[in-house]
N, C-alpha and C positions, 0 to 999 in steps of 0.2 A: 500110630494113625489114628487119629480122633475121630468118631461120627457127632455129625451134631443136626437136627431139626428146625428146619423155619416149617412153619402152617402160616398163609393166606389164603387172607379173608374179611371181610368188613363184618360179613357176620358172624363174625367170631367173636371180634371185639366189641362188639353191639351185643352180644349175647342171645341174638336173634337162635343161632345152632352152638352146639357144646361140640369144642374139640374132642374130641376119641384118639386121637394121630399120635399124643403123646406117650400115653401109655400103652398102645399097641407098637409103636415104633420101638418102646424099648423094651418091650417083649419077645419082639421078633430078633433085636440084637443077642438078648440073655439068653433067648436059646440056641444062638452060635456061641455061647463064651465071650460077646462081644459087649461094651455098655457103650447110653447114652450119654454125650458129655457136655453138652450145653442145647437147650431149644430156646425157638425165639419166634413170637407170633407179629407178623404185620397185616397194616391192611392194604384195599387195592388201591395204595399211593405210591404212581413209578417213581416221583421221585425219589423216596424211601426207597422203594426197593433195588431201586442201581443201585444206589449208594450201600445198603446190606452187603450186596451179593458182590460190588468191588469190590469188597474189604474180604469174603470169605473169599473169591475167587484168588485171592493174594496169598490166601492161604493154604496148607497141606490138607486140611480135615476132609474126611469125604461126608458130604450134606444131601441132605432130602429132602428136597421141598413138594408141601403136597398143596394146589388150588393155584387158581388165576392164568390154566395153559388153553383156557379154552378161545372162543373167537365171540364173545359178546363185547360189548362197549367198558364192563366193569371188572374183564382179565389183559392182566398188565406181567405176568411174567416171561413169558416169554419176548417179549419187547424190552421187557429192562436186562434180562439176561444177556440178551443180544447186546443191549448199549454198558453193559456192565465191562462188558470182555473187548467193547469198538469192532465189533462184527457186523455186518449186516446179516438179514433176515430170509431168509429160502427159502423157496418151496424144494423140501427133500423128497426127493423122488421115491421114497419106499412108503414114505412116511401119504404123500400123494394117493400110490395104489390100493393103500388100507385103508385110507377115508372111501375110495369110488367103492371099494367089494361093500362098507360097511352103509353106504346108499344103500345098493342095489337089492342089501337085503332087507334093508327097511322102506323100500320100492320109495325112495326118496330122490330128489334130482342132485347132482353135483355141482354146488353151486362155490362161485368166489368165495363166501363168507363162509364156508362152511369147508374150505380147502387153505383159510386162514391156521384150520388149526393142524395144518401141515410143515407152514411157513416158521422154521425154528433158525435157530443162532447159526451162522456157518460151520463145518465141522462136526456139529450134532450126530450123534448116533441116537439110534430110537431103543427106548424101553418097551416091547407087548404088551400090549393090554386083553388079558382072555376076556373078557365082561365084552368088550361092542367094536374092539382092534383099533379104537383110534389110539394112537401110538404116543409115550411121554419122551421124553429125552435125556440124554445125558453129555455133560460138558463139563471137562477140569475138572472130573470129580465129583459134581457135582449131576445130583439125577431127580429129572421133575417129571412129577407127575398129579393125576386130578385130585382134584379135594375130597372125591368121593371116596369113605374107606371100601366101596366092593370094589373098584380097581386100585386102587392106592398101594392096597398092603399085598394083594400078590405081585406087584408088579415091582413092591420094596423086596420083595422077598426074593423074587426072580434077578434083581440087582444083586444083592448079598450073595446068594450063591452063585451064581456068574462071572461075579468078577471079584471078590472078595473072600473067597472060600479058603483062602491059603493064609488069612488072619482068625481062623474061628480059633475061637483057644484064646487069642489073645488077653483078652480082657477081662479072661476070669479069675476071681476074686471069693475072699468067703466074709462071712459078715458074722462075727459075734456080740451079740446083744445083753439089758441086763436090765432090769427095771429097780432104781435104786430108790429108797424113801431117806431122809433125814440129815440130807446133804444139799446144800445148793447150788448153782454152779460156781460163785464165787469160791468157794472152800474147793468144789473141784479140778476147777482148772488149772492149778498145780500139777495136781495130779496128772492131768492130760496135757500137757505139755512133755512132763517127765517122760509120756511114754513114748511118744513121739519123736520126743530125743533119743531115746534108748534103742527104737524101731524104724530106723529111718526108711518111709516107704507106708506106713501103717498112718492113719487117719484116723483119728478118735471124733466121736460125734454126740452131742448131747440136747435132748429132746425132751426139754420141760413141759411135763402137763399141769397147769393152771387153772385150779378149779375155785372160781368168784365166790365160792362161798366161806373157802376156809383159804385165806390171803399166803398163808404161811405156814401151807401147809408141802411141802415139798418132794417132788414124785419127778424123777428123770429117769428118761428110757439112755441108757449109755450103754457106747461099745467101741468095736474097734472093726474096720477093714481094710481090708487091704489084700498082699500075696496069702496064696494057700498057706505057706511055710509062715509063715510070721505071727498068724491071726494070732493060733493058741495061744504062744507065749505070751503074746502081747496080753490077749485077752488076759491071763491071768493073773500079770504084775496090773493091771487094770484094778478087779475083781480085786486082790490080796489089799492094793491102796483103796477101795471104798471099806474096805473092813477095817483097815487101822485106822481110818478117819472119823470112825464109829457109825460106819452109814449100816445099812439093809437092804442087802436082799430079797427081792421077793419073787422073782421070777427071772429064769434065763430063757434066751433063745439065739439059735445059727441057722445060719442056711449061706449055702453059694448062691452067687448071680454072675 
């Protein structure tokens, strides 16, 4: 079961605001031995949201969606989720009560516009919001939270700890890397292919560093990642291959993710 992230908002795509969700969601998953498989950024465009959600609902991934669940005209996530599932939006009784309580707390009237935030796809369950009570919602392994980090992040943590605790540790893997000098990627590619063939499930990565002042100065962050029991022998094979090819290793690093 893979985890995906959708970040919604014209303000992200226009550059008015910088996304913070990608790094934080990755961190929250990693702390639980899980990992993020993919991420996607979308604007406040209902037809595109519907298409993307229709595709993700058809899969098996757990998806967190941040943004667009408010009640202003530029919020389309609730409506798009309902359309993607071909179900109506209905006023969730529990959401109505939470919104009403919040309006009392801030001494504001409970208007039809504010109640829109409680209109959710039929069959949705609530995600509690510790900041202001206005809930998010879950349906079909998709979990929709506000775009505000102060609300979204504790809500995502609650979802993980409440619904996916049995998966904790499933995504644990190791990462062993080194800085290689004197060899280019073309020379290293056969070695990388051989390591992946010898150790199924291991992924070899290559991140070249390009120096604009010295075009042919080769420096590559080269390493392997994958199952804990395979990383060390795969890395040893990769390291030996680099030396056999005449490369130099100036640094090594290892970390579990």
